[in-house]
C-alpha angles and dihedrals in degrees: 000000000000111000145174115207115193118187118194116187089328099316110118124212114189116198116190116193095208091059097058114125131187090252092057091046091051093047091051092049091047093050099041106026091236135082122264089241090058092049092051091049088058096056094095134097115341098010118178127229097255091060092046089052090052093053090047089051091053088049091050090052090050091051092051090242127156104228117117124217086257091055091054095042092059089050094062134060137146092284094053118115100242130179126178120197127186127194152082113317115206089197094059 
């Protein structure tokens, strides 16, 4: 399945496109002010940390985690070690 895997200082967030629900999309829009679709469209090239945090938040919601967008935002800054991987995940 199509995935985005964002790793921030060793913490992995795995976003799976096929697992998006209306609830997740609504919560991302409420927290960020933009649609999840818009956020995902921004995760290319020179992406900024606020967009990465939003993708991580969507992944956290998918995983049933308890972190808020604010929790994730305070865990990332311009000195964080960040990797972003795109692809098809056989584990998803």
